[in-house]
Each structure stands twice: as structure tokens, then as C-alpha cells.
C-alpha positions as CSV (number, residue, x, y, z in Angstrom):
1,M,163.8,7.1,-101.1
2,S,161.1,4.4,-101.2
3,P,160.0,2.5,-98.1
4,T,161.6,-1.1,-97.6
5,K,159.4,-4.1,-98.7
6,H,159.5,-6.9,-96.3
7,S,159.3,-10.3,-98.1
8,I,159.0,-13.7,-97.0
9,V,159.9,-17.0,-99.0
10,M,158.1,-20.4,-98.1
11,V,161.3,-22.2,-98.3
12,D,160.0,-24.7,-95.6
13,W,158.0,-26.0,-98.4
14,S,161.0,-26.9,-100.4
15,R,161.9,-30.2,-98.8
16,H,159.1,-32.2,-100.4
17,N,158.0,-29.7,-102.7
18,E,154.8,-29.6,-100.7
19,P,152.9,-26.8,-98.3
20,T,153.4,-27.6,-94.6
21,P,149.8,-27.0,-93.3
22,D,147.8,-30.2,-92.8
23,N,144.9,-29.1,-94.8
24,R,143.1,-26.4,-97.0
25,D,141.7,-24.1,-94.2
26,E,144.8,-24.1,-92.3
27,F,146.8,-23.5,-95.4
28,L,144.5,-20.4,-96.3
29,W,144.6,-18.9,-93.0
30,H,148.3,-19.1,-92.6
31,Q,149.0,-17.6,-95.9
32,M,146.3,-14.7,-95.0
33,L,147.9,-14.0,-91.7
34,L,151.4,-13.6,-93.5
35,S,149.9,-11.2,-96.0
36,L,149.2,-9.1,-92.9
37,L,152.8,-9.4,-91.9
38,Y,154.7,-9.1,-94.9
39,D,154.4,-6.9,-98.1
40,E,155.4,-9.9,-100.3
41,V,154.9,-13.7,-99.6
42,Y,156.2,-15.9,-102.4
43,A,156.6,-19.6,-103.0
44,Q,159.2,-21.1,-105.6
45,D,157.4,-22.2,-108.9
46,E,159.0,-25.7,-108.4
47,I,156.8,-26.2,-105.3
48,L,153.6,-25.2,-107.2
49,V,154.5,-27.2,-110.1
50,C,155.4,-30.6,-108.4
51,S,152.8,-30.3,-105.5
52,T,150.1,-32.9,-105.4
53,T,148.7,-31.4,-102.3
54,L,147.8,-27.9,-104.0
55,A,146.4,-29.7,-107.2
56,K,144.0,-31.7,-104.7
57,W,142.8,-28.9,-102.6
58,F,142.2,-26.5,-105.5
59,D,141.1,-29.2,-108.1
60,D,137.8,-27.4,-109.8
61,G,136.7,-24.1,-110.4
62,E,135.1,-23.3,-107.3
63,S,137.9,-24.2,-104.9
64,F,140.4,-22.7,-107.3
65,R,138.7,-19.4,-106.8
66,L,139.8,-19.5,-103.1
67,L,143.5,-19.7,-104.5
68,E,142.7,-16.6,-106.8
69,E,141.6,-14.5,-103.6
70,L,144.6,-15.5,-101.9
71,F,147.1,-14.2,-104.8
72,S,144.9,-11.0,-105.1
73,C,145.4,-10.3,-101.3
74,R,149.1,-11.1,-101.7
75,G,149.1,-14.2,-99.1
76,I,150.9,-15.8,-101.9
77,G,153.0,-15.2,-105.2
78,V,155.6,-17.2,-107.5
79,L,159.0,-16.8,-107.8
80,K,159.7,-17.9,-111.4
81,R,162.8,-19.3,-112.7
82,P,164.8,-16.7,-114.5
83,W,164.1,-17.0,-118.3
84,E,167.9,-17.0,-119.1
85,R,168.5,-20.2,-116.9
86,Y,166.2,-22.3,-119.0
87,P,167.9,-24.2,-121.8
88,R,167.9,-22.4,-125.1
89,E,164.8,-24.1,-126.5
90,L,162.7,-23.2,-123.2
91,Q,163.7,-19.7,-122.8
92,E,161.0,-17.8,-125.3
93,R,158.3,-20.4,-124.0
94,S,159.0,-19.4,-120.3
95,Q,158.4,-15.8,-120.7
96,V,154.9,-16.6,-122.3
97,H,153.9,-19.7,-120.1
98,P,156.1,-19.9,-117.1
99,I,154.3,-22.9,-115.5
100,A,154.5,-25.3,-118.4
101,A,157.7,-24.3,-119.1
102,R,159.0,-24.8,-115.7
103,R,157.2,-28.2,-115.7
104,E,158.8,-29.2,-119.1
105,Q,162.2,-28.3,-117.7
106,L,161.6,-30.3,-114.3
107,E,160.7,-33.1,-116.6
108,K,163.8,-33.0,-118.9
109,F,166.3,-31.9,-116.2
110,S,165.2,-33.0,-112.8
111,V,164.4,-35.8,-110.6
112,D,162.6,-36.4,-107.3
113,N,164.5,-37.4,-104.2
114,D,164.8,-40.8,-104.6
115,G,166.6,-40.1,-108.1
116,K,163.6,-41.0,-110.4
117,P,162.3,-38.9,-113.1
118,L,159.5,-36.5,-112.6
119,C,156.1,-37.1,-114.2
120,F,152.6,-35.3,-113.6
121,D,149.2,-36.8,-113.5
122,A,146.0,-35.3,-115.0
123,R,145.0,-33.6,-111.9
124,R,148.4,-31.6,-111.6
125,L,148.2,-30.7,-115.3
126,A,144.7,-29.3,-114.9
127,F,146.2,-27.5,-111.7
128,H,148.9,-26.2,-113.9
129,N,146.5,-24.6,-116.7
130,R,144.5,-23.0,-113.9
131,L,147.6,-21.4,-112.4
132,E,149.0,-20.5,-115.7
133,A,145.8,-18.5,-116.7
134,L,145.7,-16.9,-113.0
135,L,149.3,-15.6,-113.6
136,L,148.7,-14.1,-117.0
137,N,145.8,-12.1,-115.4
138,C,147.5,-11.3,-112.3
139,P,151.2,-9.8,-113.2
140,Q,151.7,-8.6,-110.0
141,A,151.5,-12.1,-108.3
142,H,154.9,-13.3,-109.8
143,R,158.5,-12.2,-110.6
144,H,161.6,-13.9,-111.5
145,A,163.7,-15.2,-108.6
146,G,166.9,-13.4,-108.2
147,A,165.4,-10.1,-109.5
148,E,166.6,-8.6,-106.2
149,K,170.0,-9.7,-106.6
150,R,171.3,-8.6,-103.2
151,L,174.1,-11.3,-103.0
152,G,175.8,-9.6,-106.0
153,R,177.2,-13.1,-107.2
154,D,176.0,-16.5,-108.5
155,I,173.5,-18.0,-106.1
156,M,174.7,-21.7,-106.8
157,Q,178.6,-20.8,-106.1
158,E,177.2,-19.2,-102.7
159,F,175.5,-22.3,-101.9
160,G,178.3,-24.4,-102.8
161,D,180.7,-22.4,-100.8
162,L,178.4,-22.3,-97.9
163,L,177.6,-26.1,-97.8
164,S,181.6,-26.9,-98.0
165,T,182.0,-24.1,-94.9
166,V,179.0,-26.2,-93.1
167,L,180.8,-29.5,-93.7
168,T,184.2,-28.6,-92.6
169,D,184.2,-25.7,-90.3
170,T,184.6,-26.6,-86.8
171,R,181.9,-24.0,-85.7
172,Y,179.4,-26.2,-87.2
173,K,180.6,-29.6,-85.7
174,E,178.1,-29.8,-82.7
175,W,175.3,-28.6,-84.8
176,L,175.9,-31.1,-87.5
177,K,176.3,-33.9,-85.0
178,S,173.1,-33.2,-83.1
179,R,171.1,-32.6,-86.3
180,Y,172.5,-34.8,-88.7
181,P,174.0,-37.6,-86.7
182,K,173.9,-39.9,-89.9
183,I,176.4,-37.9,-92.2
184,K,179.8,-39.4,-92.1
185,A,183.1,-37.6,-92.2
186,T,184.1,-39.5,-95.3
187,T,180.8,-38.5,-96.9
188,A,181.3,-34.8,-95.8
189,E,184.7,-35.0,-97.7
190,D,183.1,-36.4,-100.8
191,F,180.6,-33.4,-100.9
192,V,183.4,-31.1,-100.5
193,Q,185.2,-32.6,-103.5
194,F,181.8,-32.5,-105.6
195,V,181.6,-28.9,-104.8
196,Q,185.0,-28.3,-106.1
197,D,184.8,-30.6,-109.1
198,P,181.0,-31.4,-110.2
199,T,182.4,-34.0,-112.5
200,K,183.1,-36.1,-109.5
201,A,179.4,-36.2,-108.5
202,I,178.2,-37.2,-112.1
203,R,181.0,-40.2,-111.8
204,R,179.5,-41.1,-108.7
205,L,175.9,-40.8,-110.0
206,N,177.0,-43.1,-113.1
207,D,178.8,-45.8,-110.8
208,K,176.0,-45.9,-108.2
209,K,172.8,-45.6,-110.4
210,P,174.0,-46.7,-113.8
211,D,170.6,-47.1,-115.1
212,Q,169.6,-43.7,-114.4
213,L,171.1,-40.7,-116.5
214,P,172.1,-37.6,-114.3
215,K,169.8,-34.8,-114.7
216,F,171.1,-31.2,-114.5
217,T,170.7,-27.9,-116.6
218,L,174.1,-26.3,-117.8
219,Q,174.7,-22.7,-116.4
220,S,176.4,-20.5,-119.1
221,G,177.4,-23.6,-120.8
222,S,179.1,-25.0,-117.7
223,L,178.4,-27.7,-115.2
224,V,178.2,-26.6,-111.7
225,F,177.3,-27.9,-108.3
226,S,173.6,-27.1,-108.3
227,T,171.0,-28.1,-105.8
228,A,169.5,-30.3,-108.2
229,L,173.0,-32.3,-108.7
230,A,173.5,-32.3,-105.1
231,I,169.9,-33.9,-104.2
232,Q,170.5,-36.7,-106.9
233,V,174.2,-37.6,-105.7
234,A,172.8,-37.3,-101.9
235,A,170.3,-40.2,-102.9
236,T,173.3,-42.6,-103.8
237,Y,174.0,-42.8,-100.2
238,E,172.4,-45.4,-97.6
239,G,169.2,-45.0,-95.7
240,K,169.0,-42.2,-93.3
241,E,172.4,-40.5,-94.5
242,A,170.7,-39.9,-97.7
243,W,167.7,-38.1,-96.1
244,E,170.0,-36.1,-93.9
245,L,172.1,-35.2,-96.6
246,Q,169.1,-33.9,-98.7
247,D,167.8,-32.1,-95.7
248,L,171.2,-30.4,-95.3
249,I,171.3,-29.4,-98.7
250,E,167.9,-27.8,-98.4
251,T,168.7,-26.1,-95.4
252,V,171.9,-24.8,-96.5
253,F,170.2,-23.3,-99.8
254,A,167.7,-21.7,-98.0
255,R,170.0,-18.9,-96.6
256,P,171.6,-17.7,-100.0
257,F,168.5,-18.1,-101.7
258,C,166.7,-15.8,-99.2
259,Q,169.4,-13.6,-98.8
260,D,169.4,-12.9,-102.7
261,E,165.6,-12.4,-102.5
262,G,166.0,-9.8,-99.4
263,A,163.6,-12.1,-97.9
264,R,163.0,-14.1,-94.7
265,G,162.4,-17.7,-95.1
266,D,159.3,-19.0,-93.3
267,T,161.4,-21.5,-91.2
268,V,164.1,-22.2,-89.0
269,K,166.4,-23.2,-91.7
270,C,167.5,-19.6,-92.6
271,C,168.6,-19.2,-88.8
272,V,170.5,-22.4,-88.2
273,I,173.2,-21.7,-90.6
274,C,174.9,-19.5,-88.2
275,P,177.9,-20.7,-86.2
276,S,177.9,-21.0,-82.5
277,R,178.9,-18.1,-80.8
């Protein structure tokens, strides 16, 4: 029997699609330390594509070599979106150019936390090109998300079921009240309905933001209540409630995502989704 691999996923970066360290040196040392503690350290491809901080820290050949060294010592790797989850027109491209395909998929089918379309400046495009070349020459530094498939079921279904449970189960009542005090009971009821019938989420988006087309990727030809759709509809609520909803969505998603990867998450988020004993 082969030894069990100990993996970690940097899910704490996903809230703003940025690494949490304050500067490049702190980032490098933190990831190198993780490489000593874990066999595999991964970040989602969306974070690496969207990050403005990483593109700034590694914006030329000399600085990018530091990132290459981090990849080579397994201080970070890329969890790629599975090719079969891309729209048909991007599936072949994603297998050859995973970073470019992910960027194109995000531009067409995703938005930022304010519900605005994503666009990428010249610095990030240059970073993407360097990262693409790095992955081509370092195949051990990336793999498809879900390759471990520990859950045995669809991760978005697991996410939706868990979100409904967290919003309705009395075991989570005190935790929600203390951590997310701005989320109203009526809003929680809304989200349970969105999970059960994603077309209701689309209707709310069309009603509240008629000037912005909802962005989502169909899965197996069907509309599902994905994290992308959840983040967009959360942005239709007011003020701090919208922010708390989006943080809750990322927190809830961290658990099934890490379970599916057979990994820990570098955040308390994977620990808080447990009812009080």
C-alpha cells in the first residue's frame, strides 16, 4: 500500500482571489514552510489567474524565477479546473493552455464580488504567459481539481446541501449569529430556495441588476446553484449583508472542496463548518 499523501489547499486566498501574506518575502517563506509540512500544496487556478498581487510580485524574469523555485520545491502547485467542466469550445484549449483557457472562461462566465465582469490588465496577462510556460515545463506542479474525488458525488450539490444545512439547522444558529450577524432570516430562506431552484436566483439577478447579464457555466447541460451563481446573487443584497453572504459562501465551499481533494485548507474555514457539540 502506498503511503498517504498529506495535501493542503490555500482556500483562505479564495475570498478575494489574492494570497493573504502582506509582502513577497512573507509569501515565499510561508509557502516554503508549508512545503516542509505537506507533500502537496495547491492553490486554485482562479486565484492565480485573477490575482493582481502575484502579478506585481513576480512581474519580470528575475522575480518570476523565485516563483519557479517555489514550484520546483512543491511550495505551491495549481489545481486546474477539470477540462470536462469547461464549455465545449474551451475543452480542447484547456488541456493544452490551462491558464489561458481559465482566463477566457472567467471573462465569459464569471464576475467579481461586485457582480462586474472580469477583465485583465497587461501586467496580469504577462504573468499568465510566464505561468503557462512554467506549467508546460513542470507537469508535476499542476493537476485537475477533483482528481482525488473523495466525496463520490458532485461537489456543487454537496456545496448547496451544506449551505442549506448551515442556514437552517439550529446547531449553527449561534455560530451564524456571532459570525454573520447581518444575514437576515428572510435572506437565509431566499438562499435555501435558490439552492432548491437555481432559476429563482437568476430571476433575482435579472430583477435586481437588469443591466448585468448573469454569468454561469452549465454543468452537464443543466443550471446548478454553483459558487459563481451564489456570489453574484449575494451581491444583490445590501451593504454588509452582501459581504457576509459572500464570506459564508466561500467558507461553506471550503469544506467539500478540501474533502474532495483529500486535503486540509490553510484556514479556519474548514474547521468552523461543524455544529457545536
